C-alpha atoms as an extended CHARMM CRD file, in Angstrom:
* protein
*
       224  EXT
         1         1  MET       CA            115.6780000000      130.3960000000       88.2450000000  PROA      1               0.0000000000
         2         2  ILE       CA            118.4150000000      132.1250000000       86.7880000000  PROA      2               0.0000000000
         3         3  THR       CA            121.0360000000      132.4170000000       85.3040000000  PROA      3               0.0000000000
         4         4  GLY       CA            123.7510000000      135.1860000000       84.5350000000  PROA      4               0.0000000000
         5         5  ALA       CA            122.1560000000      137.1340000000       87.4560000000  PROA      5               0.0000000000
         6         6  SER       CA            125.7580000000      138.6740000000       88.8500000000  PROA      6               0.0000000000
         7         7  SER       CA            125.4010000000      141.3520000000       86.0310000000  PROA      7               0.0000000000
         8         8  GLY       CA            123.4680000000      142.6400000000       82.9660000000  PROA      8               0.0000000000
         9         9  ILE       CA            120.0250000000      141.3360000000       81.7460000000  PROA      9               0.0000000000
        10        10  GLY       CA            120.2440000000      138.9960000000       84.3890000000  PROA      10              0.0000000000
        11        11  GLU       CA            121.2860000000      140.9340000000       87.2590000000  PROA      11              0.0000000000
        12        12  ALA       CA            117.6920000000      143.2920000000       86.2420000000  PROA      12              0.0000000000
        13        13  VAL       CA            115.7380000000      140.3470000000       85.8590000000  PROA      13              0.0000000000
        14        14  ALA       CA            116.5740000000      138.9850000000       89.3930000000  PROA      14              0.0000000000
        15        15  GLY       CA            116.1740000000      142.6210000000       90.5410000000  PROA      15              0.0000000000
        16        16  ARG       CA            112.6120000000      143.0600000000       89.4250000000  PROA      16              0.0000000000
        17        17  LEU       CA            111.3760000000      139.4590000000       90.4930000000  PROA      17              0.0000000000
        18        18  ALA       CA            113.5950000000      140.1060000000       93.9430000000  PROA      18              0.0000000000
        19        19  ALA       CA            111.5930000000      143.3030000000       93.9500000000  PROA      19              0.0000000000
        20        20  ARG       CA            108.1740000000      141.7700000000       93.8910000000  PROA      20              0.0000000000
        21        21  GLY       CA            109.3580000000      139.5720000000       96.3670000000  PROA      21              0.0000000000
        22        22  ASP       CA            109.9270000000      135.9910000000       93.8770000000  PROA      22              0.0000000000
        23        23  ARG       CA            111.8930000000      133.6360000000       94.8920000000  PROA      23              0.0000000000
        24        24  LEU       CA            115.0990000000      133.2240000000       93.7050000000  PROA      24              0.0000000000
        25        25  VAL       CA            117.5410000000      130.3830000000       92.5880000000  PROA      25              0.0000000000
        26        26  LEU       CA            120.3440000000      131.7270000000       91.0960000000  PROA      26              0.0000000000
        27        27  LEU       CA            123.2850000000      130.5120000000       89.5380000000  PROA      27              0.0000000000
        28        28  ALA       CA            126.9180000000      131.0510000000       90.0130000000  PROA      28              0.0000000000
        29        29  ARG       CA            130.4410000000      129.5350000000       89.2560000000  PROA      29              0.0000000000
        30        30  ASN       CA            132.0170000000      129.1730000000       92.1050000000  PROA      30              0.0000000000
        31        31  GLU       CA            131.4460000000      129.6690000000       96.1900000000  PROA      31              0.0000000000
        32        32  ARG       CA            132.0760000000      133.3230000000       95.8810000000  PROA      32              0.0000000000
        33        33  ARG       CA            129.9380000000      134.1440000000       93.3040000000  PROA      33              0.0000000000
        34        34  ALA       CA            128.0750000000      132.2470000000       94.9460000000  PROA      34              0.0000000000
        35        35  ALA       CA            127.7700000000      134.4660000000       98.8890000000  PROA      35              0.0000000000
        36        36  GLU       CA            128.0130000000      137.7950000000       96.2470000000  PROA      36              0.0000000000
        37        37  LEU       CA            124.8950000000      136.8680000000       94.4850000000  PROA      37              0.0000000000
        38        38  GLU       CA            122.9410000000      136.2020000000       97.6780000000  PROA      38              0.0000000000
        39        39  GLY       CA            124.1130000000      138.8530000000       99.4430000000  PROA      39              0.0000000000
        40        40  ARG       CA            122.9880000000      140.8400000000       96.9850000000  PROA      40              0.0000000000
        41        41  PHE       CA            119.5430000000      139.3340000000       96.6700000000  PROA      41              0.0000000000
        42        42  PRO       CA            118.7210000000      138.6870000000       99.9600000000  PROA      42              0.0000000000
        43        43  GLY       CA            116.5840000000      135.7150000000      100.7920000000  PROA      43              0.0000000000
        44        44  SER       CA            117.9930000000      134.2590000000       97.7290000000  PROA      44              0.0000000000
        45        45  THR       CA            119.3980000000      130.5160000000       97.3850000000  PROA      45              0.0000000000
        46        46  ALA       CA            122.7660000000      130.4340000000       94.8870000000  PROA      46              0.0000000000
        47        47  LEU       CA            123.6710000000      126.9180000000       93.1920000000  PROA      47              0.0000000000
        48        48  VAL       CA            127.3140000000      126.3130000000       92.0500000000  PROA      48              0.0000000000
        49        49  ALA       CA            127.6760000000      124.7550000000       88.6780000000  PROA      49              0.0000000000
        50        50  ASP       CA            130.4100000000      125.9870000000       85.9150000000  PROA      50              0.0000000000
        51        51  LEU       CA            128.4270000000      126.7910000000       82.5100000000  PROA      51              0.0000000000
        52        52  GLU       CA            132.0940000000      126.6430000000       80.6830000000  PROA      52              0.0000000000
        53        53  HSD       CA            131.5630000000      122.3880000000       82.1300000000  PROA      53              0.0000000000
        54        54  PRO       CA            127.5960000000      121.2560000000       81.3090000000  PROA      54              0.0000000000
        55        55  GLU       CA            128.8680000000      117.6570000000       81.8580000000  PROA      55              0.0000000000
        56        56  GLY       CA            129.3930000000      118.2650000000       84.9750000000  PROA      56              0.0000000000
        57        57  MET       CA            126.6150000000      119.9910000000       86.0170000000  PROA      57              0.0000000000
        58        58  ALA       CA            124.2510000000      117.2830000000       86.5930000000  PROA      58              0.0000000000
        59        59  GLY       CA            126.7470000000      115.7980000000       89.3100000000  PROA      59              0.0000000000
        60        60  ALA       CA            127.4860000000      119.1320000000       91.0350000000  PROA      60              0.0000000000
        61        61  LEU       CA            123.6600000000      120.3720000000       91.5420000000  PROA      61              0.0000000000
        62        62  GLY       CA            122.7490000000      117.2270000000       92.6310000000  PROA      62              0.0000000000
        63        63  GLY       CA            119.4420000000      116.8900000000       94.9150000000  PROA      63              0.0000000000
        64        64  ALA       CA            119.5840000000      120.5300000000       95.7470000000  PROA      64              0.0000000000
        65        65  LEU       CA            117.1850000000      122.2140000000       92.4430000000  PROA      65              0.0000000000
        66        66  PRO       CA            113.5120000000      122.7320000000       93.6890000000  PROA      66              0.0000000000
        67        67  GLU       CA            111.1910000000      119.9050000000       93.0510000000  PROA      67              0.0000000000
        68        68  ARG       CA            108.6810000000      122.8850000000       91.4110000000  PROA      68              0.0000000000
        69        69  ILE       CA            110.6790000000      125.8440000000       89.4310000000  PROA      69              0.0000000000
        70        70  ASP       CA            107.6480000000      128.3320000000       87.8750000000  PROA      70              0.0000000000
        71        71  SER       CA            110.4600000000      129.9930000000       85.7190000000  PROA      71              0.0000000000
        72        72  LEU       CA            113.6860000000      128.8210000000       84.1200000000  PROA      72              0.0000000000
        73        73  VAL       CA            115.3270000000      132.4510000000       82.5840000000  PROA      73              0.0000000000
        74        74  HSD       CA            118.7920000000      131.4250000000       80.9140000000  PROA      74              0.0000000000
        75        75  SER       CA            120.9070000000      134.9980000000       80.4390000000  PROA      75              0.0000000000
        76        76  ALA       CA            124.5210000000      133.9600000000       80.9800000000  PROA      76              0.0000000000
        77        77  GLY       CA            126.0050000000      133.7450000000       77.4610000000  PROA      77              0.0000000000
        78        78  VAL       CA            129.6780000000      134.1670000000       76.6820000000  PROA      78              0.0000000000
        79        79  ALA       CA            131.1430000000      136.5670000000       73.2910000000  PROA      79              0.0000000000
        80        80  ASP       CA            134.7480000000      136.4550000000       71.1940000000  PROA      80              0.0000000000
        81        81  LEU       CA            134.7940000000      137.7430000000       67.9560000000  PROA      81              0.0000000000
        82        82  GLY       CA            136.6060000000      136.2500000000       65.6370000000  PROA      82              0.0000000000
        83        83  GLY       CA            136.6820000000      135.3660000000       61.7920000000  PROA      83              0.0000000000
        84        84  VAL       CA            136.1590000000      131.7130000000       60.7860000000  PROA      84              0.0000000000
        85        85  GLY       CA            140.0820000000      132.1880000000       59.6160000000  PROA      85              0.0000000000
        86        86  GLU       CA            140.7660000000      133.1270000000       63.4670000000  PROA      86              0.0000000000
        87        87  ALA       CA            139.1760000000      132.0720000000       65.8620000000  PROA      87              0.0000000000
        88        88  ASP       CA            140.4380000000      128.3840000000       67.2960000000  PROA      88              0.0000000000
        89        89  ALA       CA            139.0280000000      125.3950000000       69.1550000000  PROA      89              0.0000000000
        90        90  ALA       CA            139.2810000000      126.9540000000       72.0630000000  PROA      90              0.0000000000
        91        91  VAL       CA            136.9160000000      129.7970000000       71.0020000000  PROA      91              0.0000000000
        92        92  TRP       CA            134.0910000000      127.5000000000       69.6640000000  PROA      92              0.0000000000
        93        93  ALA       CA            134.4940000000      124.9400000000       72.7200000000  PROA      93              0.0000000000
        94        94  ARG       CA            133.7020000000      127.7770000000       75.0350000000  PROA      94              0.0000000000
        95        95  THR       CA            131.0290000000      129.3170000000       73.2390000000  PROA      95              0.0000000000
        96        96  LEU       CA            129.1420000000      126.9180000000       72.2580000000  PROA      96              0.0000000000
        97        97  ALA       CA            129.5400000000      124.9670000000       76.0900000000  PROA      97              0.0000000000
        98        98  VAL       CA            128.3270000000      128.3730000000       78.0360000000  PROA      98              0.0000000000
        99        99  ASN       CA            126.0310000000      129.8650000000       74.7680000000  PROA      99              0.0000000000
       100       100  LEU       CA            124.8170000000      126.3450000000       73.6130000000  PROA      100             0.0000000000
       101       101  ALA       CA            125.4930000000      123.2520000000       75.6990000000  PROA      101             0.0000000000
       102       102  ALA       CA            124.8530000000      124.9360000000       79.0130000000  PROA      102             0.0000000000
       103       103  PRO       CA            120.8350000000      125.7250000000       78.4420000000  PROA      103             0.0000000000
       104       104  ALA       CA            120.3210000000      122.6500000000       77.4040000000  PROA      104             0.0000000000
       105       105  GLU       CA            121.7850000000      120.5080000000       79.7880000000  PROA      105             0.0000000000
       106       106  LEU       CA            120.3290000000      122.8090000000       82.2930000000  PROA      106             0.0000000000
       107       107  THR       CA            116.5620000000      122.4030000000       81.3720000000  PROA      107             0.0000000000
       108       108  ARG       CA            116.8580000000      118.5370000000       81.0290000000  PROA      108             0.0000000000
       109       109  LEU       CA            118.0590000000      118.8620000000       84.5910000000  PROA      109             0.0000000000
       110       110  CYS       CA            115.2790000000      121.2350000000       85.3100000000  PROA      110             0.0000000000
       111       111  LEU       CA            112.5130000000      119.8670000000       83.5850000000  PROA      111             0.0000000000
       112       112  PRO       CA            111.0980000000      118.0330000000       85.6810000000  PROA      112             0.0000000000
       113       113  ALA       CA            110.3300000000      120.4320000000       88.1800000000  PROA      113             0.0000000000
       114       114  LEU       CA            108.7250000000      122.9590000000       85.1190000000  PROA      114             0.0000000000
       115       115  ARG       CA            106.7350000000      120.1030000000       84.5010000000  PROA      115             0.0000000000
       116       116  ALA       CA            105.5190000000      119.9770000000       88.2220000000  PROA      116             0.0000000000
       117       117  ALA       CA            104.8010000000      123.8630000000       88.0850000000  PROA      117             0.0000000000
       118       118  ARG       CA            103.9110000000      124.3300000000       84.4520000000  PROA      118             0.0000000000
       119       119  GLY       CA            106.4900000000      126.3520000000       83.8350000000  PROA      119             0.0000000000
       120       120  GLN       CA            108.2280000000      128.7090000000       81.4080000000  PROA      120             0.0000000000
       121       121  VAL       CA            111.3470000000      128.9790000000       79.9960000000  PROA      121             0.0000000000
       122       122  VAL       CA            113.0620000000      131.9580000000       78.8020000000  PROA      122             0.0000000000
       123       123  PHE       CA            115.8410000000      131.3350000000       76.4740000000  PROA      123             0.0000000000
       124       124  VAL       CA            118.0000000000      135.4960000000       76.5810000000  PROA      124             0.0000000000
       125       125  ASN       CA            119.1530000000      134.9560000000       73.2510000000  PROA      125             0.0000000000
       126       126  SER       CA            120.4740000000      137.5170000000       70.7040000000  PROA      126             0.0000000000
       127       127  GLY       CA            119.7720000000      139.3600000000       67.1340000000  PROA      127             0.0000000000
       128       128  SER       CA            123.2570000000      137.0940000000       66.1690000000  PROA      128             0.0000000000
       129       129  GLY       CA            120.6240000000      134.4170000000       66.4470000000  PROA      129             0.0000000000
       130       130  LEU       CA            118.5900000000      135.5830000000       63.7420000000  PROA      130             0.0000000000
       131       131  HSD       CA            121.0840000000      136.2820000000       61.2260000000  PROA      131             0.0000000000
       132       132  THR       CA            125.4110000000      136.8490000000       61.7080000000  PROA      132             0.0000000000
       133       133  GLY       CA            128.1750000000      139.1840000000       59.7330000000  PROA      133             0.0000000000
       134       134  PRO       CA            132.0950000000      139.1270000000       59.6210000000  PROA      134             0.0000000000
       135       135  ARG       CA            133.8440000000      137.9370000000       62.3860000000  PROA      135             0.0000000000
       136       136  TRP       CA            130.8830000000      136.8470000000       64.5520000000  PROA      136             0.0000000000
       137       137  GLY       CA            130.7740000000      133.2030000000       63.2460000000  PROA      137             0.0000000000
       138       138  ALA       CA            131.0890000000      131.1050000000       67.3430000000  PROA      138             0.0000000000
       139       139  TYR       CA            128.7070000000      133.6530000000       68.9330000000  PROA      139             0.0000000000
       140       140  SER       CA            126.0680000000      133.6080000000       66.7440000000  PROA      140             0.0000000000
       141       141  ALA       CA            126.5980000000      129.8030000000       65.6800000000  PROA      141             0.0000000000
       142       142  SER       CA            125.7860000000      129.0660000000       69.2210000000  PROA      142             0.0000000000
       143       143  LYS       CA            122.5750000000      132.0200000000       69.3820000000  PROA      143             0.0000000000
       144       144  HSD       CA            121.1370000000      130.0880000000       65.9180000000  PROA      144             0.0000000000
       145       145  GLY       CA            121.6670000000      126.6520000000       68.4630000000  PROA      145             0.0000000000
       146       146  LEU       CA            119.5950000000      128.3690000000       71.0800000000  PROA      146             0.0000000000
       147       147  ARG       CA            117.2250000000      128.9070000000       68.9490000000  PROA      147             0.0000000000
       148       148  ALA       CA            116.5900000000      125.6220000000       67.7150000000  PROA      148             0.0000000000
       149       149  LEU       CA            116.3850000000      124.1350000000       70.7350000000  PROA      149             0.0000000000
       150       150  ALA       CA            113.6230000000      126.4830000000       71.7810000000  PROA      150             0.0000000000
       151       151  GLU       CA            111.6760000000      125.5200000000       68.9020000000  PROA      151             0.0000000000
       152       152  ALA       CA            112.6340000000      121.6730000000       69.7190000000  PROA      152             0.0000000000
       153       153  LEU       CA            111.6680000000      121.5860000000       73.1460000000  PROA      153             0.0000000000
       154       154  ARG       CA            108.6210000000      124.1100000000       73.0170000000  PROA      154             0.0000000000
       155       155  ALA       CA            107.6970000000      121.3080000000       70.2670000000  PROA      155             0.0000000000
       156       156  GLU       CA            108.5960000000      118.5660000000       73.0650000000  PROA      156             0.0000000000
       157       157  GLU       CA            106.8160000000      120.4090000000       76.0840000000  PROA      157             0.0000000000
       158       158  GLN       CA            103.3810000000      121.5450000000       74.5490000000  PROA      158             0.0000000000
       159       159  GLY       CA            101.4580000000      118.7900000000       75.7210000000  PROA      159             0.0000000000
       160       160  ASN       CA            103.3250000000      119.2680000000       79.9420000000  PROA      160             0.0000000000
       161       161  GLY       CA            102.4370000000      122.8420000000       80.0340000000  PROA      161             0.0000000000
       162       162  VAL       CA            105.7110000000      124.0290000000       79.3820000000  PROA      162             0.0000000000
       163       163  ARG       CA            106.0470000000      127.5210000000       77.7840000000  PROA      163             0.0000000000
       164       164  VAL       CA            108.7720000000      128.2870000000       75.7710000000  PROA      164             0.0000000000
       165       165  THR       CA            109.8580000000      131.7570000000       75.3460000000  PROA      165             0.0000000000
       166       166  SER       CA            112.9530000000      133.0970000000       73.0950000000  PROA      166             0.0000000000
       167       167  VAL       CA            114.1940000000      137.0520000000       73.4510000000  PROA      167             0.0000000000
       168       168  TYR       CA            116.3070000000      138.5560000000       70.5990000000  PROA      168             0.0000000000
       169       169  PRO       CA            117.8020000000      141.6530000000       71.6250000000  PROA      169             0.0000000000
       170       170  GLY       CA            119.9380000000      143.7230000000       70.1070000000  PROA      170             0.0000000000
       171       171  ARG       CA            122.8870000000      145.2860000000       72.2440000000  PROA      171             0.0000000000
       172       172  VAL       CA            122.7050000000      145.6890000000       75.3640000000  PROA      172             0.0000000000
       173       173  ALA       CA            124.4310000000      148.4140000000       77.3550000000  PROA      173             0.0000000000
       174       174  THR       CA            126.3420000000      145.9530000000       79.5480000000  PROA      174             0.0000000000
       175       175  ARG       CA            129.7730000000      144.6630000000       80.5980000000  PROA      175             0.0000000000
       176       176  MET       CA            129.8580000000      141.7650000000       77.7230000000  PROA      176             0.0000000000
       177       177  GLN       CA            128.5900000000      144.9930000000       75.1200000000  PROA      177             0.0000000000
       178       178  GLU       CA            131.7430000000      147.0340000000       76.7370000000  PROA      178             0.0000000000
       179       179  ASN       CA            134.2500000000      144.0230000000       75.6170000000  PROA      179             0.0000000000
       180       180  ILE       CA            132.5020000000      143.6810000000       72.1560000000  PROA      180             0.0000000000
       181       181  HSD       CA            133.6640000000      147.1420000000       71.6290000000  PROA      181             0.0000000000
       182       182  ALA       CA            136.5920000000      146.9890000000       72.9700000000  PROA      182             0.0000000000
       183       183  GLN       CA            137.3760000000      143.7840000000       70.3320000000  PROA      183             0.0000000000
       184       184  GLU       CA            135.8750000000      145.9600000000       67.6470000000  PROA      184             0.0000000000
       185       185  GLY       CA            138.0560000000      148.4240000000       68.7900000000  PROA      185             0.0000000000
       186       186  ARG       CA            135.9940000000      150.7850000000       68.4780000000  PROA      186             0.0000000000
       187       187  ALA       CA            134.3750000000      153.4450000000       71.1340000000  PROA      187             0.0000000000
       188       188  TYR       CA            132.0220000000      152.2210000000       73.7310000000  PROA      188             0.0000000000
       189       189  ASP       CA            128.8100000000      154.4030000000       74.5170000000  PROA      189             0.0000000000
       190       190  PRO       CA            126.2080000000      152.3120000000       77.1660000000  PROA      190             0.0000000000
       191       191  GLY       CA            123.6430000000      155.2860000000       75.7700000000  PROA      191             0.0000000000
       192       192  ALA       CA            123.6490000000      154.3070000000       72.6240000000  PROA      192             0.0000000000
       193       193  TRP       CA            122.3710000000      150.6380000000       73.5530000000  PROA      193             0.0000000000
       194       194  ILE       CA            119.5040000000      149.4180000000       74.9430000000  PROA      194             0.0000000000
       195       195  ASP       CA            119.1980000000      149.2370000000       78.7590000000  PROA      195             0.0000000000
       196       196  PRO       CA            119.4250000000      146.0000000000       80.3750000000  PROA      196             0.0000000000
       197       197  GLU       CA            115.9120000000      147.0290000000       82.3960000000  PROA      197             0.0000000000
       198       198  SER       CA            113.8980000000      147.8640000000       78.9580000000  PROA      198             0.0000000000
       199       199  VAL       CA            114.9160000000      144.0190000000       78.2480000000  PROA      199             0.0000000000
       200       200  ALA       CA            113.8910000000      142.6850000000       81.8190000000  PROA      200             0.0000000000
       201       201  THR       CA            110.4990000000      144.4210000000       81.2660000000  PROA      201             0.0000000000
       202       202  VAL       CA            109.9730000000      142.5570000000       77.6220000000  PROA      202             0.0000000000
       203       203  VAL       CA            111.1910000000      139.2390000000       80.0180000000  PROA      203             0.0000000000
       204       204  LEU       CA            108.9340000000      140.0210000000       82.6790000000  PROA      204             0.0000000000
       205       205  THR       CA            106.3150000000      140.2790000000       80.5720000000  PROA      205             0.0000000000
       206       206  ALA       CA            106.6470000000      137.4290000000       78.9960000000  PROA      206             0.0000000000
       207       207  LEU       CA            106.1400000000      135.6610000000       82.6940000000  PROA      207             0.0000000000
       208       208  ASP       CA            103.2660000000      137.2190000000       83.0340000000  PROA      208             0.0000000000
       209       209  LEU       CA            101.3320000000      136.5790000000       80.5870000000  PROA      209             0.0000000000
       210       210  PRO       CA             97.9860000000      134.8340000000       81.1570000000  PROA      210             0.0000000000
       211       211  ARG       CA             98.1300000000      131.1200000000       81.0400000000  PROA      211             0.0000000000
       212       212  ASP       CA             95.7940000000      130.9560000000       78.0980000000  PROA      212             0.0000000000
       213       213  ALA       CA             99.0340000000      132.1860000000       75.7360000000  PROA      213             0.0000000000
       214       214  MET       CA            102.1960000000      132.0200000000       74.8560000000  PROA      214             0.0000000000
       215       215  VAL       CA            105.0930000000      134.7020000000       73.7090000000  PROA      215             0.0000000000
       216       216  THR       CA            106.7530000000      132.7020000000       71.5920000000  PROA      216             0.0000000000
       217       217  ASP       CA            109.4920000000      135.0270000000       70.1690000000  PROA      217             0.0000000000
       218       218  LEU       CA            110.1780000000      138.3500000000       70.7300000000  PROA      218             0.0000000000
       219       219  SER       CA            113.0710000000      140.7250000000       68.6760000000  PROA      219             0.0000000000
       220       220  VAL       CA            113.7570000000      144.2770000000       70.7610000000  PROA      220             0.0000000000
       221       221  ARG       CA            115.8940000000      147.0020000000       69.3050000000  PROA      221             0.0000000000
       222       222  PRO       CA            117.7110000000      150.0230000000       70.0420000000  PROA      222             0.0000000000
       223       223  ASN       CA            116.0750000000      153.0730000000       69.6020000000  PROA      223             0.0000000000
       224       224  GLY       CA            117.8290000000      155.6890000000       68.4850000000  PROA      224             0.0000000000
C-alpha cells in the first residue's frame, strides 16, 4: 500500500514495485484520482480516502483494506512555508493532518493486516524531521512528529514482527520542491536535487532487506 503515488517519490516507488510484479494498493484523494492511478499502474487497486480529513478514513476505507499487507509506504505530504508569525491555524491544521495525523490513522487501520503478514511500514520523512529553520515551522513540526510516530510504532510492534523504517531525504526534484522554490522566491533547477528514483532505491532496499535485520533510520542527501 502506497500513499502519494500520483507523483514524486511515491510514484517512483509504485513504478518500481509494479515493474517487478508486486500487487499495489494505492490511496487516492477522490474517484478521479483513483481511476488515474489504476490506469497508470495496471493491475493495481486504488482506494479513496482524503488525507486532509483523517477522521473520515475509517469510514471511507470500510472493509476495503486487504487482510494482509506486506508493506505500507507513507509518501504523501504537503509543504506550505511561513514563519510562526505568518502561518495561520488553517496552514497548521492541513499540514499536521496530511503529514502526521493521516499516516498515524492509516497505520492504525492497517496494523492487523501488517501483523498478519509480518510486514513493514516505511515513513518517507524529510531532512526537516531532523532539523528546522526559519519559515519551516509547521512542516518541520509535522515531520518531527512523524519521526516520533515511527519510533513509538517500532517500540510497540517489535514483538509482532512488524518492521518500521524512516527515510529522511534532503531536497528531491518533485512538484512539491518546485512549489517550495516558488514560495522561497528563487529559481528551480531540478538537476540540483535528488532524483525521486534514488529515494525509491533506498525505500526498496529497506523493504527487501532479509528478515533478520531492519533499517530503522536512513538519511539521503543531494550529492553536489
